[in-house]
N, C-alpha and C positions, 0 to 999 in steps of 0.2 A: 807234954810231948815234945821230943827232941825236934828242935828247929820249926816249932809252929806254936806261934802265941793264940792265948783263947781266942781272941777274935778271929784269926785266919781258921783255926780250927773249926769253928762254927759256920764259916763260910764254906770252907769244903764240904762240910756234913750235910749243909744246906743244898748245895749243889748236887751232892748224890741223893739226896732224897729227892729231886725234881725228877731224877731220871729211874730211880727206886721207890715209886709210890708204893706199889704193893710190899715190898719189904720194909720200907719205913713203917707202914701200916701194920706190921707185925705178922704177916703172912709167913709161914714156914712150910717145907714140903711136909707131905704126909708121914712120909717114912725117912728116917734117919740112915743114910749108907754107911757103911763102915769107913772108918777114918786110917788114914797113916799120916806118919809125923816126917816132915820132910825139912830139910836144912836148907840155910842160906848160900846157894853157889858155892859150898865148899869152906863157909866158914866155921862149920862145925856146930853153929848155934840153933837149936830147934826152934821151929817157929808153930803156931797154932796148927794143930790140926786140920789137913785139908782131905776133903772127901774122895775117897777112891770113886773114878767112873764106874757106872754100870758096866757090865759085859757088854751090852750092844752098843754103847756109846762108840762116837767118832772123834772123842778126846780124850786125853790122859792126863794122870795127876801133874806131870810137869806143865801142860797147860795153865791149870787152874793154880798151881804154884806161883806160876810167873806172872800170870794178871794181878793175883792177890798181892806179891809182892811190889809189884811195879805201880800198883795205886799208892801205896805208902810211900815207895821211892820218889816219885813224882810230887806228892804233897810236900816232902821238903824242899825240892826245886822250886814249887810255886811260892813257898813261903820265903826262900832267900829272894825271887824276883821282887817280892813284897819290899823287902828292907832295900833293894837296888832302886825302886821306885822313890824312898823316902830320899836315900843318901847318894846315888850316883850323881856325879858332877859333869862327866862327859856324857852328851847327848846320844853318841853312839851306843854305848853301855846302856844307857837308860831303853834306847829303841830294842836293842838285843833281849834285854830283860824282859819287857813286855812282850816280845814275840814268843820267848820261852814260856812266860806266864799264860797266853793265850793259847799256844799250842798245847802244852801238857794240862791244862785244864780240860781242853776238848777229850784229849786222850783218856783223861781219868774218866769221863762220862761213859765213853764207849768201852773201856775195860771193865767198869763196875756192871753196864749193862750184860757183857757176856757172862760174866759170873750169875747173874741173876737168872738169866736166859736159861742156864745151863743148872738151875736149882741149886746153885751154891751159895753159900752165907755171903750176903752183901757186905760190901766194905761198911764200916761206921768208924767216927771218928775216935771211939774207943780202941779199935781194933788198929787202926793206922798208927795210932799212938805206941801200943805195945810192939809193934814191928818195927818202927823207927828208933825204940829204944832198944832192941837186940842188934840191929844195925845190919846193912846189905853192902855190897860191892860199891864204892864211890861215895855213900854216905858220909856227912860230916859227923864228926863228934860234938858233943856238947860244947866242949872248949873252943872248936874250930867256929861252930855258929857263935858263940859268945864274943870271939875276936872279933869276928866280920861286924857284929853288931856294934861293938865300941869303935869302929873305925870311921874316918868321916874323909871327905876330899878324894883325892886323886888315891891316895892309899886304900880308901873302901874300893875305888874302881878296880885297882891292881888285885887286891885280894879277892873281890866278888869273882873276878875272871879266872884265878888261879882256884879257887874253891869249887866253881861250876864246871871248870874243865875236870876236875876229879869226879865231881857228880855224874857227868856226862859219861865218861870212861866207864864208871860202874855201869852205867845202864847199859851202855853198848856191850859190855861184856855178858851182862844177863840176858840181854836180849839173843846175842850170839848162841848162847846155849841153847835158849828157847828153841831158836830154828833147827838145832840139832836134834834136840830131845822131844819136841811137841809133835803132836799128831793134828792138832786142829787147825784147818786150812787158815781161817779168820785171825785165829791167835797167832799164827806164825806169821801173816800179813803183817800184823801190828806191829810184831818184834821186828820184820825187816824195816817197817816206817821208822821205828826208833834208831836203827842203826844207821839209816839213810840219813834222816833229819839231824841225829845229835851229832854224829860224824862230821857233817858239814858244820853245826855250830861250834865245835870245837875247833874245825880250821879257822872259822870267823874269830874265834874267841882269841887263840894265839895271835892272829894278826892285829886284833885290837890291844893286846898287851906289849907287842912290839912297838905300838904307834904311841901308846902313853907316853906323857913327858915324864 
């Protein structure tokens, strides 16, 4: 999985199972709705088919696509914060990373619960891995993740902040698209929360970059 070591992938999968008990037990909808293939925010790569909503639904495919993608997007960010917990030397960077880890971990569970509540495929470790391999706006490449993992000291702090700014900017762009295209109020509220929270964190990370020795 791009940016997620096996132990962290297992942790994400376990967390998802805590909220997706029925899904992880193998329960499935009795009927399979028609599916449509969507692409990642204009990058031209097809993602796994996301079921189209029934005609009576108050949500649309944009809602389902956004939340499915964002679970994978957040999962890479969480993995990056685990690197920071091990390697960052500036206490301000460590505190920032811990806050991102906690906040995005909570959001992953809420997003996953929305998908299951709407009888959509629950996120799995394998599914998250597939989507991170395709790539999404702001996602780090394998080379970027490897370079970060090979860095220590203040150089790590700087690279981590630069990489996480890129990652956050991609998430904000995806959330802004959801606000325009989505129909479900809760999904759009989650996107608005991402815009507000990650925009503030981008500002903070830029301040930290300027303050690093």
